[in-house]
N, C-alpha and C positions, 0 to 999 in steps of 0.2 A: 232751291234750284230754279223754281218757277219765277224768281225775281231776277233771273239772268237770261233774258230772251236772246241776247247776242251770242251766247256760248253754245257751241256744239259739244255737248257733254261727253259724247263718246270719244272726242279728241282731246279733252282736258285730262292730262295724266296726273294721277295721284302721286304724292310724295312717297318715294320708296325709302321709308325710314330705315329699314334693315340694311340697305345698301349704303346709305349715306351717313348714318349716325356713328359717332365715336364711342369708345368703350365707356366713357363717363357721361353719356347722354342722359339728361334728366328724365326723359320718357314722356313728358307732357306735351300737348300741342305747342308748336312754335308760337312765341308771344311777339306780336308785331304792333308797334306804336306808330300811328299815322299822324303827321303834323302837316298843316296847311297854312299858307301865308297870306290869308285874306280875311277881312271882317265883313265883306259884302254879303248881304242876305242870299243872293244868287251867285255864289262864288264858284267859278269854274275849277279853280284849284282844289276846292273842297269836294266838288262833284267828282273830279278825276280820282281823288283819294278814296272816295266812297266806292267808286267802281272797282278800284284796286282791292279794297277791303272785302268786297263780295267775292272776288276771285280767291283771295287768301283764305276766306272762310270755307269756300268750296274745296280748297286743297287741304283743309284740316287744321288751319291756323286759328289761334285766338287773337282777336284784334281789339285795339282801343284807339279812341280819338282824344285829342286834347283841343279844347276850344280856346283860342288865344284872346277872346274878349276879356277886357279888364286886366290883361297882363301889364304890369307897370314897367316903366323904363328902369334899366339897371341903376342902382344907387347904393349907398352904404347901408341902407335899411331894407332894400328890396328882397334880400334873402329870406326874410321872415314873412313876406307877403303870402297869403293863402294860395294864390294862383301859381306863384313860383314853386311853392312846396308841392302843389299838385303835379306840376310839370315834372319836377325832379323825381317824385315818387313813381310816376309813369315811366320815366326813363330807366329807373332801377328795375322795374318790373319787366321791361322789354328785353328781348334777345335780338331783335332787329327793328329797324325803323324804315318808314317811308317819309321822305320830305317832298312835298308838292307845293310849288310856288308859282304865282303869276310872274311874268316878266314885265317889269315896269322901268321905263327909261333905260332899257338895255341891261337890266340887272335883276337879281332876285328882289322880292319886295322887302320893305323895311320890317314888316310883321314877321317874315320868315327869319330875317337876321336877328330880330329881337328874341324869338324863340330859342335860337341857337345860342345867343349870348347869355341866356339864363341857365344853360346847361354847363356845369363846371367840368374841367378836366380833372381836377383834384378829387380824391375819394370822398364819398358820402357814407359815413358809417363803415369805412374800410373798403367800400366798393366803388370803383370808377363807373360812372353812369353810361359811358359810351365806349370805352376801350375794348376792342376785340369783338364788338357787336356788328352785325351786318347793317347795310344801308342801301336803299334804292332811291333813285332820284327821278322826279317828274316835274315838268313845267307846262304851263299853258300860255299861249301867246294871243294877243289881240289881233295881230297881223300875220305876216308870213312867218314861216318856221324859223326859229332861232334856237341856239343852244347856250346862250349867255348865262341864264340862270342855273341850268344844270351843271355847267362848267364851274361856275363859282361855288355851288354847293358841293361839288366833288372836291374842290380844294379844302373847303371847310370840313368835309367828312374825313379827309386825310389828316387834317389838323387835330380833329377830335379822336384820332387813332381808331377810326372805324374801318371795317372791311367793306368798302363800297363796291357793289357788284358792277361788272362791265356794262350790262345793258342799262338803258335809260329811255325815258319817254319825253317827247316834246310835241305838244298838240298845237298846230297853227290854226289861226282863225277859229278860236274855241267857240265863239258865238254861233258858228255853223255846225259844230260837232255835238252840241248838247241841246236837248229839248225836254222841258219839264223836269230839269234836274238830272236827267239820265243821258248817257252817251249813246249816240246812234251807232249802228254797226258800221265799221269801217276798218281800214288798215291801221288807223290810229288807235282804235279800241283794241285791236289784236295785239298791238305793241304793248299796251298796258298789261294785257294778260301775260305776254312773254316776260315782262319785267317781274311780275308777281310770282310767276312760276320759278324764275331764277332766284329771286330773293328767298322763297320758301326753301329751296334746295340748299342754297348756301348757308342759310341759318341752321338747318339741321346738320349740315356737314361740319360746321365750325363750332357750334355752341358747346359741345362736350370736349372740344380740344382748345377752347379759348385760352385757358391759363398757359398752356404750352406755346400757343402761337404768339402770345404777347409777352412772353418771358424775355427780359432784356438784360444783357451783360452790364450796362451802365447802372441799372438799378441793383443788380446783385453786388457790384462793387460798392455802391453807396451803402447798402445794408450791412455788408461786411465791415466797412469802416465805422459805422455806428455801433456795431457790436463790439469791435475792438476798442473804441473809445470808452464804452460803458464798462467793459471788463478792466481796462487800464485804470480808470478812475476808482473802481472798486478795490483793485489791488493796492492802490496808494493808501 
């Protein structure tokens, strides 16, 4: 807690697990993966994500980061690359995610899109790495406040069948908001705390109910047809 000088600890509310958790809740601390879309040594998107991780840890969550350095471009052979395997294993571990991107040329960064492009919609070992999991979105801007990156990532989160929380963070003139890798106290910092609180609550509230929430009629029809086909062939 001493590493969070901007937080008024008496006003940071712990997650009420008992009130939020479903009947099938696994009981362990919420698992949150944080992805950032920059390779710069002094990356503001990474620093924002790190501030978010500190809040999540104070709320009782377990956090992991993925370093996008050396992540290859998608190709027919990239699935076997160690960095791609590391990213996918982290996604399978996670119950929720934070995507933090700089805005470049009015859009999310290419690094952020590369990260997302390496996460498949199809199951890995029978488990979909994103479907039904929670997602929080953040961006940092070099100039005035914009929401282009978070809006684009919200579309991608929906495409990845994730439960993207309503709140989001956009930090304008990020070079004024950070010093020595840490964020200064401000309303922008408070918004990041808001987003992390909401993500933690939504993750606990939905993770034990995920299978029910993402159960789809179209997939049940498809499964029934496959069973019928298999049984019919056997009878022949």
